[in-house]
Structure formats: structure tokens, C-alpha cells
Wavefront OBJ file of the C-alpha trace (Angstrom):
o trace
v 70.049 -90.828 57.977
v 70.091 -93.184 55.023
v 67.539 -91.379 52.860
v 68.873 -88.126 51.457
v 65.832 -85.870 51.331
v 66.492 -82.245 50.474
v 64.049 -79.372 50.430
v 64.311 -75.966 48.823
v 65.503 -73.020 50.899
v 61.977 -71.589 50.766
v 60.434 -74.716 52.329
v 60.798 -73.544 55.958
v 58.836 -70.395 55.117
v 56.062 -72.389 53.456
v 55.977 -74.790 56.406
v 55.890 -71.847 58.825
v 53.037 -70.174 56.946
v 51.052 -73.414 57.059
v 51.772 -73.879 60.775
v 50.623 -70.305 61.481
v 47.435 -70.895 59.500
v 46.754 -74.154 61.354
v 47.453 -72.552 64.754
v 45.250 -69.573 63.927
v 47.830 -66.830 64.418
v 51.515 -66.118 64.873
v 50.893 -65.640 68.595
v 49.128 -69.001 68.912
v 51.911 -70.810 67.075
v 54.629 -69.073 69.083
v 52.920 -70.084 72.326
v 52.463 -73.655 71.097
v 56.132 -74.112 70.174
v 57.572 -72.081 73.046
v 59.111 -69.248 71.062
v 58.492 -65.519 71.184
v 55.812 -64.020 68.998
v 58.339 -61.422 67.809
v 60.811 -64.086 66.663
v 58.193 -66.186 64.846
v 56.823 -63.030 63.218
v 60.296 -61.908 62.163
v 61.029 -65.263 60.542
v 57.625 -65.230 58.837
v 58.308 -61.721 57.481
v 61.828 -62.751 56.340
v 63.492 -60.308 58.738
v 65.387 -63.182 60.416
v 66.599 -66.589 59.340
v 64.890 -69.577 60.949
v 67.070 -70.982 63.719
v 67.305 -74.521 65.074
v 64.331 -74.234 67.458
v 61.834 -73.066 64.873
v 63.151 -75.512 62.272
v 62.805 -78.387 64.717
v 59.231 -77.324 65.495
v 58.559 -77.509 61.741
v 60.192 -80.927 61.482
v 63.266 -79.615 59.668
v 66.988 -79.203 60.327
v 69.479 -77.005 58.517
v 72.210 -78.861 56.645
v 75.051 -76.978 54.962
v 76.936 -78.629 52.119
v 79.949 -77.609 50.095
v 80.945 -78.572 46.561
v 84.171 -78.144 44.621
v 84.404 -74.871 42.738
v 84.693 -74.929 38.986
v 87.749 -73.272 37.496
v 85.690 -70.174 36.632
v 84.233 -69.905 40.153
v 87.701 -70.128 41.691
v 88.857 -66.954 39.909
l 1 2 3 4 5 6 7 8 9 10 11 12 13 14 15 16 17 18 19 20 21 22 23 24 25 26 27 28 29 30 31 32 33 34 35 36 37 38 39 40 41 42 43 44 45 46 47 48 49 50 51 52 53 54 55 56 57 58 59 60 61 62 63 64 65 66 67 68 69 70 71 72 73 74 75
């Protein structure tokens, strides 16, 4: 991936809310993307973190990065 495009941590939740609205309901979206209604609802209600399957359905992937600690953070 040559273009570094980063989104805020809240972006998956906004994308999920839009996908639910477009599908008509949590149940309809869950059926469409092949995930359980309970799981999609839990992610939507912030009871669970979005996993790879739901992120992929939203066109996203999780990328973890690390940066050097400052001297104050290292204490």
C-alpha cells in the first residue's frame, strides 16, 4: 500500500452506523455481511471491538503502530 491513509478510531463506528442505515436494520446488515445480529449489534453499541470480518465488510482493516516513548512517558 503506497498511500498512507489513516482514519480515526471512531471511523469504523460511523461506517457501521451508515451501513446499518443503508441496510435498513442491524439484522439486515448482519445477514448481508454474514455475521450474527448479536455481534453486529454489540459492535454498534460499543460492547465489543470490531473484528477483522466486520472491518473488512466496511472496507477497513485494523493497523497497529508503535512510536518511541518520550523520556517522560518512559518513566
